[in-house]
OpenMM code with the backbone's topology and positions (N, CA, C; nanometers):
from openmm import Vec3, app, unit

residues = "MET THR VAL PRO SER GLU GLN ILE THR ARG SER LYS LEU LEU LYS TYR ALA ALA LEU ILE GLY ALA LYS GLU ASP LEU GLU GLN LEU PHE GLN LYS TRP ASP ALA ILE ILE PRO LEU ALA PRO PRO ASP GLU ARG GLU ALA MET ALA HIS MET ALA ILE MET GLU CYS GLU LYS LEU LEU ASP VAL TYR SER ALA GLN GLY ASP GLY LEU THR ILE ASN GLY LYS ILE ILE ILE PRO ALA ALA LYS LYS LYS GLU GLN VAL".split()
positions = [
    Vec3(1.8006, -2.6250, -0.1154),
    Vec3(1.6996, -2.7144, -0.2045),
    Vec3(1.6063, -2.7498, -0.1627),
    Vec3(1.4815, -2.7712, -0.2554),
    Vec3(1.3725, -2.7789, -0.2235),
    Vec3(1.3212, -2.9490, -0.1923),
    Vec3(1.2946, -2.9741, -0.0982),
    Vec3(1.2677, -3.1196, -0.1240),
    Vec3(1.1437, -3.1679, -0.1752),
    Vec3(1.0912, -3.2017, -0.2724),
    Vec3(0.9860, -3.2305, -0.3962),
    Vec3(0.9005, -3.3701, -0.2621),
    Vec3(0.7684, -3.3487, -0.3150),
    Vec3(0.6276, -3.3686, -0.2374),
    Vec3(0.6779, -3.5011, -0.2249),
    Vec3(0.5973, -3.5989, -0.1328),
    Vec3(0.6011, -3.7780, -0.1674),
    Vec3(0.5036, -3.7761, -0.3055),
    Vec3(0.4161, -3.7081, -0.3247),
    Vec3(0.3113, -3.7597, -0.4984),
    Vec3(0.4920, -3.7406, -0.5762),
    Vec3(0.5628, -3.6212, -0.6108),
    Vec3(0.6580, -3.6213, -0.6903),
    Vec3(0.7541, -3.7126, -0.6879),
    Vec3(0.7903, -3.7511, -0.5795),
    Vec3(0.8942, -3.8987, -0.5552),
    Vec3(0.8372, -3.9792, -0.6098),
    Vec3(0.7092, -3.9904, -0.5450),
    Vec3(0.6141, -4.1582, -0.6125),
    Vec3(0.6118, -4.1659, -0.7589),
    Vec3(0.6093, -4.0552, -0.7866),
    Vec3(0.5503, -4.0093, -0.9738),
    Vec3(0.7124, -4.1082, -0.9829),
    Vec3(0.8032, -4.0130, -0.9733),
    Vec3(0.9481, -4.0277, -1.0372),
    Vec3(1.0128, -4.1817, -0.9920),
    Vec3(0.9814, -4.1972, -0.8685),
    Vec3(1.0082, -4.3874, -0.8364),
    Vec3(0.9043, -4.4522, -0.9520),
    Vec3(0.8272, -4.4365, -0.9926),
    Vec3(0.7139, -4.5372, -1.1144),
    Vec3(0.7973, -4.5280, -1.2173),
    Vec3(0.7960, -4.3458, -1.2637),
    Vec3(0.8574, -4.3834, -1.4111),
    Vec3(0.9570, -4.4956, -1.4072),
    Vec3(1.0694, -4.4504, -1.3331),
    Vec3(1.2459, -4.5595, -1.3268),
    Vec3(1.1659, -4.6877, -1.2983),
    Vec3(1.0814, -4.7264, -1.1962),
    Vec3(1.0322, -4.8807, -1.2094),
    Vec3(1.0154, -4.9457, -1.3063),
    Vec3(0.9270, -4.9036, -1.4090),
    Vec3(0.8429, -4.9234, -1.5209),
    Vec3(1.0050, -4.9431, -1.6088),
    Vec3(1.0828, -4.8172, -1.6275),
    Vec3(1.2275, -4.8450, -1.7180),
    Vec3(1.2986, -4.9797, -1.7062),
    Vec3(1.2923, -5.0272, -1.5738),
    Vec3(1.3387, -5.1389, -1.5057),
    Vec3(1.2736, -5.2305, -1.5189),
    Vec3(1.1333, -5.2366, -1.5036),
    Vec3(1.0695, -5.3453, -1.5473),
    Vec3(1.0163, -5.4209, -1.3739),
    Vec3(1.0453, -5.2926, -1.2737),
    Vec3(0.9706, -5.3203, -1.1236),
    Vec3(0.8514, -5.2406, -1.1356),
    Vec3(0.7858, -5.1932, -1.1601),
    Vec3(0.6500, -5.0829, -1.1259),
    Vec3(0.6232, -5.1704, -1.0705),
    Vec3(0.5107, -5.2992, -1.1200),
    Vec3(0.4264, -5.3913, -1.0598),
    Vec3(0.4924, -5.3879, -0.9252),
    Vec3(0.5867, -5.4180, -0.8655),
    Vec3(0.6334, -5.4602, -0.7459),
    Vec3(0.6727, -5.3198, -0.6605),
    Vec3(0.6723, -5.2163, -0.7390),
    Vec3(0.6859, -5.0927, -0.6938),
    Vec3(0.5539, -5.0897, -0.6226),
    Vec3(0.4547, -5.0908, -0.6987),
    Vec3(0.2887, -5.0415, -0.6831),
    Vec3(0.2402, -5.1089, -0.5524),
    Vec3(0.3056, -5.2714, -0.5414),
    Vec3(0.2866, -5.3341, -0.4467),
    Vec3(0.3294, -5.2967, -0.2942),
    Vec3(0.4614, -5.2404, -0.2821),
    Vec3(0.5345, -5.1872, -0.1759),
    Vec3(0.4531, -5.0485, -0.1109),
    Vec3(0.3901, -4.9380, -0.2458),
    Vec3(0.3304, -4.8781, -0.1856),
    Vec3(0.1767, -4.8907, -0.1517),
    Vec3(0.1361, -5.0520, -0.2239),
    Vec3(-0.0013, -5.0460, -0.1558),
    Vec3(-0.0047, -5.1273, 0.0150),
    Vec3(0.1063, -5.1908, 0.0100),
    Vec3(0.1539, -5.2669, 0.1317),
    Vec3(0.1547, -5.1744, 0.2502),
    Vec3(0.2504, -5.0737, 0.2181),
    Vec3(0.2799, -4.9979, 0.3051),
    Vec3(0.1831, -4.8589, 0.3279),
    Vec3(0.1583, -4.8519, 0.2573),
    Vec3(0.0030, -4.6966, 0.2420),
    Vec3(-0.0830, -4.8172, 0.3590),
    Vec3(-0.1208, -4.9703, 0.3503),
    Vec3(-0.2084, -5.0136, 0.3749),
    Vec3(-0.1696, -5.0040, 0.5806),
    Vec3(-0.0778, -5.0375, 0.6083),
    Vec3(-0.0280, -5.0672, 0.7092),
    Vec3(0.0450, -4.9646, 0.7865),
    Vec3(0.0944, -4.8918, 0.7639),
    Vec3(0.1262, -4.7257, 0.8500),
    Vec3(0.0027, -4.7032, 0.9617),
    Vec3(-0.0931, -4.6352, 0.8291),
    Vec3(-0.1818, -4.6307, 0.9373),
    Vec3(-0.1874, -4.6546, 1.0435),
    Vec3(-0.1960, -4.7421, 1.0315),
    Vec3(-0.2790, -4.8716, 1.1554),
    Vec3(-0.1608, -4.8895, 1.2751),
    Vec3(-0.0641, -4.8408, 1.2460),
    Vec3(0.0469, -4.8550, 1.3383),
    Vec3(0.0545, -4.7708, 1.4402),
    Vec3(0.0722, -4.8220, 1.5885),
    Vec3(0.0349, -4.7007, 1.7155),
    Vec3(0.1497, -4.5809, 1.6545),
    Vec3(0.1100, -4.4627, 1.6800),
    Vec3(0.1808, -4.2863, 1.6291),
    Vec3(0.3609, -4.3218, 1.6742),
    Vec3(0.3765, -4.3710, 1.7257),
    Vec3(0.5529, -4.4160, 1.8052),
    Vec3(0.6092, -4.5157, 1.7380),
    Vec3(0.5403, -4.5623, 1.6199),
    Vec3(0.5993, -4.6562, 1.5027),
    Vec3(0.5778, -4.5826, 1.3827),
    Vec3(0.5399, -4.5110, 1.3767),
    Vec3(0.4944, -4.4826, 1.2272),
    Vec3(0.6362, -4.4280, 1.1836),
    Vec3(0.7076, -4.3296, 1.2505),
    Vec3(0.8186, -4.3117, 1.1670),
    Vec3(0.9532, -4.4168, 1.1139),
    Vec3(0.9535, -4.4995, 1.2304),
    Vec3(1.0267, -4.6437, 1.1643),
    Vec3(0.9784, -4.7020, 1.0211),
    Vec3(0.8563, -4.6719, 1.0614),
    Vec3(0.8108, -4.7730, 0.9792),
    Vec3(0.7708, -4.7537, 0.8586),
    Vec3(0.8041, -4.6234, 0.8621),
    Vec3(0.8182, -4.5364, 0.6889),
    Vec3(0.9558, -4.5496, 0.6641),
    Vec3(1.0585, -4.5851, 0.7528),
    Vec3(1.2201, -4.5311, 0.7316),
    Vec3(1.2098, -4.6851, 0.6755),
    Vec3(1.1551, -4.8119, 0.7106),
    Vec3(1.1633, -4.9402, 0.6602),
    Vec3(1.0826, -4.9639, 0.4912),
    Vec3(0.9733, -4.8894, 0.4945),
    Vec3(0.8733, -4.8730, 0.3636),
    Vec3(1.0374, -4.7969, 0.2838),
    Vec3(1.0158, -4.6731, 0.2646),
    Vec3(1.1744, -4.6280, 0.2029),
    Vec3(1.2760, -4.7207, 0.1862),
    Vec3(1.3434, -4.7750, 0.2827),
    Vec3(1.4518, -4.8673, 0.2594),
    Vec3(1.4016, -5.0135, 0.1709),
    Vec3(1.2883, -5.0279, 0.1840),
    Vec3(1.2319, -5.0741, 0.0617),
    Vec3(1.2241, -5.1126, -0.0626),
    Vec3(1.1748, -5.0253, -0.0766),
    Vec3(1.2023, -4.9456, -0.1978),
    Vec3(1.2837, -4.8833, -0.2464),
    Vec3(1.3883, -4.8041, -0.1503),
    Vec3(1.5982, -4.8581, -0.1958),
    Vec3(1.6297, -4.9585, -0.3193),
    Vec3(1.5912, -5.1045, -0.1820),
    Vec3(1.6292, -5.1916, -0.2167),
    Vec3(1.6162, -5.2805, -0.3333),
    Vec3(1.4489, -5.2155, -0.3343),
    Vec3(1.3837, -5.2424, -0.4753),
    Vec3(1.4680, -5.2220, -0.6148),
    Vec3(1.5221, -5.0941, -0.5985),
    Vec3(1.5402, -4.9883, -0.6981),
    Vec3(1.6701, -4.9421, -0.7026),
    Vec3(1.7823, -5.0213, -0.6120),
    Vec3(1.8670, -4.9245, -0.5893),
    Vec3(1.9257, -4.8006, -0.6930),
    Vec3(1.8466, -4.7106, -0.5522),
    Vec3(1.8804, -4.5397, -0.6366),
    Vec3(1.9178, -4.4988, -0.5086),
    Vec3(1.9737, -4.5136, -0.4041),
    Vec3(1.9798, -4.4302, -0.3085),
    Vec3(2.0598, -4.3435, -0.3535),
    Vec3(2.0701, -4.2153, -0.3443),
    Vec3(2.1802, -4.1464, -0.4205),
    Vec3(2.3523, -4.1411, -0.3441),
    Vec3(2.4172, -4.1886, -0.4682),
    Vec3(2.5620, -4.2541, -0.4126),
    Vec3(2.6356, -4.0564, -0.4314),
    Vec3(2.5255, -3.9554, -0.4594),
    Vec3(2.6119, -3.8554, -0.4673),
    Vec3(2.5570, -3.7330, -0.3491),
    Vec3(2.6362, -3.6237, -0.2643),
    Vec3(2.5917, -3.5755, -0.1646),
    Vec3(2.6255, -3.6413, -0.0263),
    Vec3(2.5420, -3.6542, 0.0200),
    Vec3(2.4984, -3.7257, 0.1939),
    Vec3(2.4966, -3.9368, 0.1665),
    Vec3(2.4145, -3.9247, 0.0693),
    Vec3(2.3511, -4.0682, 0.0545),
    Vec3(2.2115, -4.0878, 0.0915),
    Vec3(2.1761, -4.1938, 0.1386),
    Vec3(2.0112, -4.1746, 0.1487),
    Vec3(1.9634, -4.0882, 0.3231),
    Vec3(1.8902, -4.0101, 0.2523),
    Vec3(1.8958, -3.8906, 0.3567),
    Vec3(1.7271, -3.9313, 0.4075),
    Vec3(1.6782, -3.9595, 0.5673),
    Vec3(1.5393, -3.9475, 0.5552),
    Vec3(1.5045, -3.8689, 0.6573),
    Vec3(1.4856, -3.7429, 0.6484),
    Vec3(1.4169, -3.6400, 0.7354),
    Vec3(1.5569, -3.5559, 0.7977),
    Vec3(1.6343, -3.5827, 0.7314),
    Vec3(1.7943, -3.4682, 0.7782),
    Vec3(1.8278, -3.5402, 0.8229),
    Vec3(1.8214, -3.6889, 0.7954),
    Vec3(1.9367, -3.8310, 0.8883),
    Vec3(1.9903, -3.9007, 0.7752),
    Vec3(2.1169, -3.8863, 0.7943),
    Vec3(2.1984, -4.0008, 0.7033),
    Vec3(2.1352, -4.1575, 0.7624),
    Vec3(2.0899, -4.2191, 0.6276),
    Vec3(2.0707, -4.3593, 0.6610),
    Vec3(2.1401, -4.4401, 0.6378),
    Vec3(2.1901, -4.4643, 0.4865),
    Vec3(2.2763, -4.4630, 0.4216),
    Vec3(2.3639, -4.4379, 0.3595),
    Vec3(2.5459, -4.3738, 0.4134),
    Vec3(2.6041, -4.2771, 0.3761),
    Vec3(2.6626, -4.3376, 0.2092),
    Vec3(2.6343, -4.1854, 0.1268),
    Vec3(2.6595, -4.2460, 0.0182),
    Vec3(2.8175, -4.3303, -0.0237),
    Vec3(2.8283, -4.3911, -0.0965),
    Vec3(2.9545, -4.4713, -0.2013),
    Vec3(3.0381, -4.3805, -0.1829),
    Vec3(3.1427, -4.4296, -0.1286),
    Vec3(3.2939, -4.3945, -0.1411),
    Vec3(3.3493, -4.4145, -0.2897),
    Vec3(3.3968, -4.3237, -0.3572),
    Vec3(3.4589, -4.3179, -0.4819),
    Vec3(3.6276, -4.4077, -0.4746),
    Vec3(3.6113, -4.5199, -0.5028),
    Vec3(3.7353, -4.5928, -0.5691),
    Vec3(3.8260, -4.4846, -0.5869),
    Vec3(3.9943, -4.4887, -0.5492),
    Vec3(4.0482, -4.4120, -0.6185),
    Vec3(4.1115, -4.4608, -0.7410),
    Vec3(4.1682, -4.4111, -0.7933),
    Vec3(4.2235, -4.4964, -0.9321),
    Vec3(4.3998, -4.5508, -0.9106),
    Vec3(4.4637, -4.6119, -0.9004),
    Vec3(4.5605, -4.6442, -0.8896),
    Vec3(4.6451, -4.5979, -1.0161),
] * unit.nanometer
topology = app.Topology()
chain = topology.addChain("A")
for resn in residues:
    res = topology.addResidue(resn, chain)
    for name in ("N", "CA", "C"):
        topology.addAtom(name, app.Element.getBySymbol(name[0]), res)
């Protein structure tokens, strides 16, 4: 499976955000993190990138409930929701 580029991922997220009325909020998040991550010490950038991804996920509630869940750089950050068993 090929991982989409950041540009493609952002484009898809912005399209979804527009559908749910959150496009301006998402654009503001992108601007905020794009401005502050480069200013951070190198050893803190990865953690900040994770926080940025988590903030976008929270805004859009889009992490994958299928597969492993929200995965960043091969590490599962939020496990996929387990399906409720029908009684």
